[in-house]
N, C-alpha and C positions, 0 to 999 in steps of 0.2 A: 530978417536971416541969409544969411550967404547960401548961395548953391553950392550943394559938395563934390568937389570933386571925383575924378575918378581913382585918384591917389589917398584918400580918403579913405578908411578902414573903418567906417562906422557911416557910410552913405548910402550903406542896404544891408541886405536882410535874406535870409531864404525865406523861405515859404512854401511849406508843404502841404498843397490845396488840398488834396482829400484827406488830411490830416483837420485843415481848418476848416473843411465843408462839415466836418462828423463833429469839432468844437461847434461848433456854430448853430447848427439841427434846433428846429422849436425855440431858438431866441427872437429875441422882436429885435424891429429893425434900427432901434435906440440901441439895444442891448450891442450889437452888432458895430453898428460906427460904435461906440465907446470903446468896445474891442479894438477894434484895428487902429483907430488912435490912443491906447495903452499901448498899444504895440511900438507902434513907432515913438513915442517918445518915449518910452522905457528906451530901447534900443538909441536913439539921436541923446540920451541925457548918460549914455555910456553904463544904461542896465542902472539905473537909478528912477526911481519913480520920487517925482516932490509930492512936500506936504496935501495931504490933503484939505485940499481948501477952498474959499471963491474962487482965486486964481484956475486954478485944477479945472475946477467946473467948467470956467470961462473959456476954458481951453479945449473943453473936451466936448464945448453946446449945449451942458444940460443947461437948465431956465426950468427948469419945476423938477418935486417933488419923485415923479415918474425918474427923471432922470436920476437924480439920487438914488433910487432904490433900484437903478439898473449898474451902477456905477460898482454899491457895492455887491450887488451877484458876481458883476465881472469880476472883481478884485477876488471876494471866496473861491470863486470858482479857477480860475485863472491864475493870480499872484496871489502866493500863499505869502505868511512872513518868515523871517529866520528869526535864529537864536535872538537875533541883536532888533527884533520887532518892522523889518524894514521887509519892502515884497519883495519879489525875484522873480522867476520867470524861465525854467526850467528850462526851456527849450532853447532860450532868446542868451543862457547864460553860457551855453555849452558851446552858440553860435559863437560868440564873442571871445571863449577863450579857443574857440577854433584858431582866431580872425589873428587876436592876438599873436600866438604860437609861432603861425601863420609867419606874418610880419618880421617876428623877435628869429624866423631863421632865415627869411629873406635875405631879411641884412646880414646877418654871418655869410651867407654867402655872396653876398655883395661885395660883403669884407673882402675876405678871403679872394675873391676875385680881385681883386685892388691891390692886398698886400701880394700877390705871387707877380701884378705888373710890374709894382715896382723892384720885387728882386731882381724881377726879367731885367728890367733897364741896368740895372744896378753887374749887370754880371758883365764879364769884359768879354767882346767878339775876338775869336782867333779862326 
């Protein structure tokens, strides 16, 4: 997988450490590892989780039934399903919407800036 660049709007997400710490209190290391991997997979996939199958289990490092139980617990706790039966994550979806809106506004400002430079260049010098 290619490294993300700073211009890649999906290259990173914010993590509220206090909230995250509260979320994982009482969870096993397996649960925490699966949750972190799901967060990064969800974000890097444009806020979608792939089908739950052996390929996903491999990507998450799940090697036994204990890992499968942990995955089910994490999904039930942090990734509810929408009306189309797709998983979502409230905080990451909020961040994605903010990122998309910010990128749109930045693009609009850049377009306006380019447009005003072109108009200024077309004006005759007096």
